[in-house]
C-alpha positions in Angstrom: -53.6 -30.6 77.4 -57.2 -30.9 78.3 -58.1 -32.7 75.0 -56.9 -36.1 74.0 -54.4 -36.2 71.0 -57.0 -37.5 68.6 -58.9 -34.2 68.8 -55.8 -32.1 67.9 -54.4 -34.5 65.2 -55.8 -36.4 62.2 -56.1 -40.1 62.6 -53.3 -40.7 60.1 -50.9 -38.7 62.2 -51.5 -40.9 65.2 -50.3 -44.1 63.7 -47.2 -45.5 65.6 -46.0 -45.6 69.1 -45.9 -42.5 71.3 -42.3 -41.7 72.3 -41.3 -38.9 74.5 -37.9 -37.4 73.8 -36.2 -35.3 76.4 -33.4 -33.0 75.4 -30.7 -32.4 78.0 -27.7 -30.0 78.0 -25.4 -32.6 76.2 -27.9 -33.0 73.4 -28.2 -29.2 73.0 -24.4 -28.8 72.8 -24.1 -31.7 70.3 -26.9 -30.2 68.1 -25.1 -26.9 68.1 -21.9 -28.6 67.0 -23.7 -30.5 64.3 -25.2 -27.2 63.1 -21.8 -25.5 63.0 -20.2 -28.4 61.1 -23.1 -28.5 58.6 -22.7 -24.7 58.0 -19.0 -25.0 57.5 -19.4 -28.0 55.1 -22.0 -26.1 53.0 -19.6 -23.0 52.9 -16.7 -25.2 51.9 -18.7 -26.9 49.1 -19.9 -23.5 47.9 -16.4 -22.2 47.8 -15.2 -25.3 45.9 -18.0 -24.9 43.3 -17.1 -21.2 42.8 -13.4 -22.0 42.5 -14.1 -24.8 40.0 -16.3 -22.5 37.9 -13.5 -19.8 38.0 -11.0 -22.5 36.9 -13.3 -23.5 33.9 -13.8 -19.8 33.0 -10.1 -19.1 33.1 -9.3 -22.2 31.0 -11.1 -20.6 28.1 -8.3 -18.0 27.8 -5.4 -20.5 28.2 -4.4 -21.7 24.7 -3.4 -25.3 24.2 -1.3 -24.0 21.3 -0.6 -20.2 21.4 0.2 -20.2 17.6 -3.6 -20.8 17.0 -4.6 -17.6 18.9 -6.0 -14.8 16.7 -6.9 -11.3 18.0 -8.5 -8.7 15.8 -9.3 -5.0 16.2 -11.1 -3.0 13.5 -12.0 0.7 13.8 -14.6 2.2 11.4 -15.0 5.7 10.2 -17.2 8.5 11.3 -18.4 11.8 9.8 -15.2 13.5 11.1 -11.6 12.5 10.9 -11.7 9.1 12.6 -8.9 6.7 11.8 -10.0 3.6 9.8 -7.8 0.6 10.2 -7.7 -3.1 11.0 -5.2 -5.0 13.2 -4.8 -8.8 13.2 -2.6 -10.3 15.8 -1.6 -14.0 15.5 -0.4 -16.2 18.3 3.0 -16.6 16.6 3.6 -12.9 17.1 2.7 -11.7 13.6 0.8 -8.4 13.5 -0.9 -7.2 10.3 -2.0 -3.6 10.1 -4.3 -2.5 7.2 -4.6 1.3 7.1 -7.6 2.9 5.5 -8.7 6.5 5.9 -7.4 9.3 8.1 -4.2 7.4 9.0 -0.5 8.3 8.3 0.2 4.9 6.7 -2.4 3.3 4.3 -2.1 -0.3 3.1 -0.6 -3.3 4.7 2.2 -3.2 7.3 3.7 -6.0 9.3 5.4 -6.2 12.7 6.0 -8.7 15.4 5.1 -9.1 19.1 6.7 -11.4 21.6 4.9 -14.3 23.2 4.8 -12.4 26.5 2.9 -9.6 24.9 0.4 -12.1 23.3 -0.1 -13.7 26.8 -0.6 -10.2 28.3 -3.3 -9.5 25.8 -5.0 -12.8 26.6 -4.8 -11.9 30.3 -6.6 -8.6 29.5 -9.3 -10.5 27.6 -9.7 -12.8 30.6 -9.6 -9.9 33.0 -12.8 -8.5 31.5 -14.2 -12.0 30.8 -14.6 -11.2 27.2 -16.3 -14.5 26.3 -19.2 -13.8 28.8 -19.9 -10.2 27.5 -23.3 -9.8 25.9 -22.6 -8.6 22.4 -26.3 -7.9 21.7 -26.7 -5.7 24.7 -23.4 -3.8 23.8 -24.6 -3.4 20.2 -27.8 -1.8 21.4 -25.9 1.3 22.7 -26.2 3.2 19.5 -24.4 6.6 19.2 -24.5 8.8 16.1 -21.2 9.7 14.5 -19.0 7.6 16.7 -16.8 5.0 15.2 -17.6 1.3 15.7 -14.8 -0.8 17.1 -15.0 -4.5 16.4 -12.8 -6.9 18.4 -12.6 -10.7 18.2 -10.7 -13.4 20.0 -10.1 -16.9 18.9 -8.6 -19.3 21.5 -8.7 -23.2 21.3 -11.1 -23.0 18.4 -13.6 -20.8 20.2 -14.3 -17.4 18.6 -16.2 -14.4 19.9 -16.7 -11.1 18.1 -18.1 -7.9 19.6 -19.1 -4.6 17.8 -18.9 -1.7 20.2 -19.5 2.1 19.7 -16.2 3.6 20.8 -17.4 5.9 23.6 -20.2 3.7 25.1 -20.4 1.2 27.9 -18.8 -1.0 29.0 -15.7 1.0 29.8 -13.7 -2.2 30.3 -14.2 -3.0 26.6 -12.9 0.4 25.6 -9.9 -0.2 27.9 -9.2 -3.5 26.1 -9.5 -1.9 22.7 -7.0 0.8 23.6 -4.7 -1.7 25.2 -4.6 -3.7 22.0 -3.6 -0.5 20.2 -1.0 0.3 22.8 0.6 -3.1 22.8 0.8 -3.2 19.0 2.0 0.4 18.9 -0.5 1.2 16.2 0.2 4.9 16.6 3.3 4.3 14.5 0.9 3.9 11.5 -2.1 5.9 12.4 -0.1 8.9 13.7 -2.1 9.5 16.9 -1.3 8.8 20.5 
């Protein structure tokens, strides 16, 4: 440089002893190794955090006592011939059907499901991450003359309820609602496949 360092730097930046550092080939290789190791460590920590978050999310759907699980499904009426009924499924396998309008069987009926079926239903709730669904956003999809389907899940004292117009987004919620009907075999009471 033609100018002295004081011209190019502030006085406060010139405090200390000048040291010249030369970087040879070994240092360049060592720096590259440190960079790679740092990137791998950051990737490993990120993966660990993601897996821990997934484990916490999945734990919500693993009951400490399956007999305390409660799943409900309620289908409302419409201007046409929509079936109106409620299903309540308890973790001990008890299913209570309450038939209203446009069904073959009105009133209360009972049946039972095995623990495996209850666990399959819980897996389906977990599969769509039911507890993270935004029920306000879902409820804003208003459709005229379409039945409202209300589902709820109680696991380990945590309960979530979602009201959903039958033919609106998200499709995964419609799939869950239909799956509940299928596993309970509600068609035996409502008379529709």
